[in-house]
N, C-alpha and C positions, 0 to 999 in steps of 0.2 A: 604446434604445427597443424593440429586439427582445425583451429580457428582460421589459420591462413588458408588452408585448403578450402574451407567453406567460403572464404572471401573471394577466392578465384573461381569457384565453380557455380555460384548462384547467378546464372545468366539467363534466367527465365524470361525477364521482361525485355522485349526487343522492338516494339512497334515504332515505326517512324512517326506515327501520329502523336506519340508522347514527347514531352520535352526531353532534352539530353540529360537533364538532372534525373528524371524518373527512370530513364533507361539504365543508367549506371548505378542507381541508388542501392540495389542489392549488394553491391560490392562493399557497402558500409556496415554490413551486419557485424563484423568483428573489429570495428575501428576502436572500440573502447580498450580492448586488450592491446592492440597495436600502439595506442597512445601511451599506455602504461609502460610497455616495453621501450618505447622511444625515450620516455622520461628517465627510465632506469639507466639506459645507455648513456644519456647525457650526463646524469649525475655521476656515474661511475667512470666515464671515459675522459672527463675533463680534468681530473685531479692531477694526474702526473703531468699532463700538458701544461697546466698552470704553473706547476712547480718548476718546470724546465724552461718555460719561455717568458715568464713574467719579467717585465722591465720596470723598476720602481720609478724611474724619472722620465716618463713619457710626457710630452707636451703637445698641445694642439698644433695644427698646421699654422705656419706663419702667414699663409695666404688663403684664408677661408673664402669659400665661394658664396656669393649671393645666389638666390634662386635662379635668376635669369642666366647668370654665367654657367651655373651647373647644368641647366637645361640646354644651353647652347653647345656645351662641350661634351656632355655625357649622354649618349643615346638612351641609356637606361632611365635617365630622369624624365625624358619625354615619354618613354613607355610607362613610367610610373604615373605620370599625369593622366595618360589615356586609360590606365587601368584603375584609377581611383574609383570610378562608379562601380566597377565590377567587385572591387574589394568591399565597398560599402554594401552592395547587394548580398555578397557572400556572408557577411556578418549580420544580416538582418536589417540593414539600413542604418541611418544615423539616429542616434538617440537625441531627441529634441526636448529639452527642458531648460528654460531660460535660467533658472537658478543654478543648475549644475553646470551649464555652459559658462556662466559668469565665474563660477568657482574655478574651473579649469583654466579659463582665460586669465584670471588673477594670478594663478600659480605660474603659468607660462610667461606672463609678462614680467614677473619678478626675475625669472631665470634669464630671459632674453636680455634684460638690462645689464647683466653681468657676464654675458657670453663674450667670446673672443671677437664676435662681430655683431654688435647690437642691431645693425641694420638688416641682418638676416631675417627673411620672412619665413614664417612657419604656418603651415596649414594644419591645424589640429582638429581632428574629427573624433567625437565620442561615438563608438560603434554600439549599436543596440544588440549586444550579445552578452549572455551570462558567462561566456568563456572568459578566462583571465589572460589577457594579453595586452601588449603594447609593442609597437614596432615603428620603424621609420623607413621611408622610401626616399631615394634621391630626389632632390628638388624641394626639400623641406616639408614633405608630407609626414605628419606624425599622427598616430592612431592609438587610442586607448579605449578599452571596452568598459562598459558599465559594470561588468563583473569584477574588473580590477578595482574600480572605484568603490565597490561594495566591500571588498576585502580590506582596503586601506583604512587606517584609523585616524590619519591626520593629514594635513596639507603637505607636510615635509616628506611623507612617504610617496605621495603622488609626484611631488617635485623631484624626488630621487629617480623615479621612473622616467619622467619627461626629460630631465637633464641628461640621463643616460642616452636616451634616443637623440636628443639634440647634439650630444657629443659625437654621434656618428656623422651628423651633417657638418659640424664644426671641424672635425678632423679630416674632412674630404674623403671619407671611406668610399663613397660612390665613385669618385674620381679614381681612387686607387684600384678599384675593381676593374675599371675600364682599361687601365694600363696593364693589368695582369692578363686580360683576355682580349682577343681581337673582336672588333665590332661585329664581324660576320657570325662568330660563334655565339655572341650574346643574342643577336637577332634570331638565330635559328632556335635557340633555347626558349626564347620568349614565344616565338610562333608555336613551337611544339608544346610548351607547358602552360601558356596563358591564353593565347588567341585561339587555340583549338576549341571546337565545340564540346569536347569531352569534359564532363564535369570534374574528372580527376585533376585536370590542369587547373581549374578554378579553385578547387579545394586545396591544392598544393599552394597556390598563392595565398588563399585566405588563412591557411594554417601557418603562414610565416616560413614555409619551407622552400619557397621559390628563391632563386638566387637574387632576385630583386630585393628581397627583404632579409636575406641571410648574410651575416657578416662572419668573418673568421673569429675564432675564439680570441686571438690576439687583438683584433679590432674591438671585440666586446670588452676586453680588459682596458683598452685605451679609453673607450667610452665611459667605463667605470671611473677612471681617474679624472677625466674631464667633468663627469657628472658630480662627483663628490666636491670638487673644487667649486663648481657653480652653486651647489647647495650652500656651502659655507659662505661664499661671498654674497649670496642673495639674502643671507640672514636666517636661512632655515637650519634646522638641526642637521649637522653633517652626518650624524650617525643613523639617519633615517634609511639610507641605502642598505646598510647591514640589517637594520631592524626589519625592513620589508622583505629582504631575502629570507630572514628567519620565518616570517609569516608564510611566504611561499612554500618553504620546506614543510611547515606545519600543515598547510593545505594539502601538499602531496601525501603526507602520511595519513591525513584524514580520509582522502579519497581512496587510497590504496587498501584501506580496511575492507572495502567492498570491491572485489575484482571486476564486478560487472558494471560499476559506476562509470559514467562518462567523465573522464578525468578533467577535461577542459583545461589541460595544463599547457596551453599554447605557449605561454611565456617561457616555461621551463623547457619545453620542447625545442624552442628556437633560441634560447639563451643559455650559455653554460652556467652551471650552478654547482657549488661545492662548499665545503666548510672552509677551504682555503680562500675562496673568493670572498666569503663573508669576512674572514679575518683581514684580508687585504683592504676591504672597504673600511673596516674599523681603523686600520693603520693609517689610511689617508685622512680619515676624519680627525685623528688625534692632532693633526697639524693646526686645527682650530681650537683645541682645548679638550678638557676631559669630558667624557660622556655624562650627560645630564646637567652640565654647567654652561653649555653654549648653544646658541641657535634657538629659533622659534619653531615649535611643532605645528602651530596653527590648528590645534584640535577643535576649538569651539567653532570657528567659522567654517571649518571643513564639515563638521557634523551638521551644522545648519544647512550647508550646501547640498548634502546628500540625503537629508531627511525627506522621505517619500520617494527615493530612487527605486525604480523598477528592479525587482529581484527575480531571477529565474526566467520562466517562460513569459513571452509577451502575448498580449491579447490576440495579435494577428496570427500567431502560431498555435493558439490553443494552450490548454493547461494540463499538466499531469498532477493528479491528486491521488497519491498512493498507487493503486492498481488500475486507476481509471483515467482515461483521456477524455477531456471535455473541450468543445469548441463552441463558445457562445455565438460567434458570428455565423457559423455554419449550422448551428442548432442541433449538433449531434454529440453522442457520447458512446463509449464502449469500455468494457473491462477486459483485462488480460488475466490469466490464471494467477493465483496468489503468489507463486514462486517466480514470477517473471519480473523483469526490470524494463521500464519504458524509457526510451530515449527520443525526445521530441526535437526534431530538426526542421529546418526551413522547408526542405524538399519532401520530407516524409516522416512518419512516426515509425520508429523501430522498437521492437520488443524482443528480448532474448530470455530464454528459459533454460532449464537444466537439460543435459544430454543433447546440446547443440540444436535446440529448437529455436527458430527465429520467425518473427512476424514482421511484415511490412504493410503499412497502411497509407494510402494517399487518396486523392480525389481528382477527377478530371471533369471538364465541362461537358455536358450532354446536350450538344446543339442539334444533333440529328434525330434524337428520340427513337433510335433503332431498337429492336428487340434485344434484350440482354443476352439471350442465347446466341444471337448473331454477333453481338459485340465481343463476347468472351472467346469466340472462335475466329476473330477477324485478323489474327496474325501477330498479336502482341505477346503471346505466351509461347515460349519454346517448349517443345516436348509435350504439348497438350494432347490428351487422349479424347478425341471428339465423342466417343461413345459414353463418356462420363458426364457430359454436359446435362444439367438439369435446371429447369425453371422452378423457383421456390418463392416463398415470401418470407421476409424478415421483419417481424413486428409491424405488419401491415404494409410494408414496402416491397415493391417488386424487386426480385433478386434472381441470381443464377449462380450455380457452382460448377466446378469441373476439377479434374485431377490432371496432374502433369508430372513428368519425371525428366530429370536431366542429371547426367553424370551419377553421383552417389546420393542424389536427393530426390525425395518425393514432395510434391506440392499440392496444397489445396488452394484453389483460386475461387474467391467469392466476390461478386460484384453486386452492389445494391444501389438502386436509383432513389434519389430523394430530390424532388423538384427538378432543377436543371443541373444536378450534379450526379455523377456516378462515383461512388466510393468503392475502393478496391482493397481487399485483404489478400495477401499472399502469405501462406503459412508453409514453412519449410522444415522438414525433419530428415534425418539420415534415412536412406532407403531401407524400407522394411520396418521402420519404427511403427509401433502401434499407438503412438501419441498424436498422430496427425488428426484423426477425426475428433478426439476429445478436445484438442486445442482449438480447432476451427469451430467446433460447436459452442465453446465459451464465447468466442468473438461474435459469432452470429446471434446467439441468444441475447447477448448484452447490448448489441448495437441498436440504438433507438433515437428518436427525436427527443430533444430536450423540451420541456415545457417552457412557456414564456417566463414563468416565475423562476425556474432553474437558471435560464440564461441571464436574467436580470440580476440574480444574486451572485453570479460568478464574477469574482474580482481578482485582479492580479496580486501577487505578493510584492511587498515593498520593504525597503529598509525604513524602520521607524526608530527615531532617536528618542529615548525616554530618560527621565531623571529618576535615579534610585530614591525611593521613599523609605522612611524609617520602617524597619521590620522586614524589608526586602533583602534577599541575598541572591547569590548566583543561581541557586536551584529554582527559586520562585520566579526569577526573571526568565530563566531558560524555559520554564513551563509555558510561557506565553508565546514561544516560538511556533510558527506554522510552517508546513511544507516539508517537514523532515521527521523521521523517526528517531533521529539522534540529536535531540534538542539540546542537551547539555553540551555535547562535544562541539556542535556547530556554534552555539552561543559563545563558548570560550574562544573558538577559532576566529570568528568575525570581530571579536573584541580584543584579540591578542592577549588573552588572559592565560598566564602560565599555570601549571599544576599547583593547586592549593591557594590560588589568588582569591582575594575577597573584594567585595565592592562596599562602598560607604554611602550613606545618604548624601544626596547632592551630586554624586557622580553621574555622568551622562554615558549611556551605553546604547548599543544597537541591538534591536531585535528584528526578526522577520515576521511580518504580519500583513493582513490585508489592509 
């Protein structure tokens, strides 16, 4: 409850000169724990529902709709088409890589050929996000993140995800939603939740929680049935659906070890998951034969297709390396205290520490070149104490600081000018905490320009596919992993290696490296 209170009370940023994203971003300080709670509720709440409502003999609609028909009859489909650019922007844009795009197109093409309506058009977008998600919007819009592609280990697992999402379109779930709700209600919700300038509405859409992207659990189960059938008929391993659900559960456990970690469990947050659902997927797969004896996994060509896939932060958003944030394009870097966790988002960098300490960092264009003391008092900070405004320098750069208070929180506000940018730190602590000044001092002391050599050497992390050589084992391969302190655990996770599993010379595995 303390974290939720913090979420609701951090309303210090308010300037109309800022983007709506920046105004509302302090509300995101506790999102990691909220995501973890949402996942826990999804995992625990769907089990009895599945047991009570599952129907083993569900079939697709006998009259599947092509894109044009869906868009003509379902107002949500047209809205989905209009919202496509916003979804893409909310997830960091499209991930453009010809090799990966060809891989996903190959998988989708095989599935389309065996669908209930092979003439159905699908618009498949790879989202440039490390989050793990896939979802469908009415009108044949399918989305899969590069984070999900990094977790998958073969083509059949991605086929399982795509066939599930195609199942929503094939079964006319968008049409069924329209029948359940009046068009006026739908329109009002979209206006309130999507078309509003409030970033919360955009985030709700991007996280798959908007009704445009949300299906009932029964519809999710229907999509499972359709998806497994498509897998088998396309010649893929029909057990891939259950296998990837297992990987998702393993990822959930991996991330829950660190309660401050960004769960990025969009897929589990918006899709029901349980042991029963995995068992049901295996039950449907048995119609094609015994596990391990039927279907193609497509592992080799899949690994070829994701070799070099961007992993984690993108260059446009900067990088987190341990306790340091670095942005080569902006040429700046700073450190957070050793016990803090950095959460790099499109709209801001967040850092959270012990005892409910939170930091927000962003930058705005400095077009007017006004004095920073005037800027800091120009109305964008709620509860500002004007008597605390001071002009300072930070590693040779002009800067200013001030204090503010709001509700139960004390704030340090620091702004720093570098060329045509003003960079801003907001440090928040519970009112009366003595941690405010030490935390703000760490940020100010470490903020500096990067040298050209530092910027040039900064490279993104990528999925690298390597062949196991004689003498190598799980431990030696895991030691080559970058970007994590839990190298062995993450290596096993991204390669779906169970406890005690070994590798042999000639095996191909994934590591994370520059």
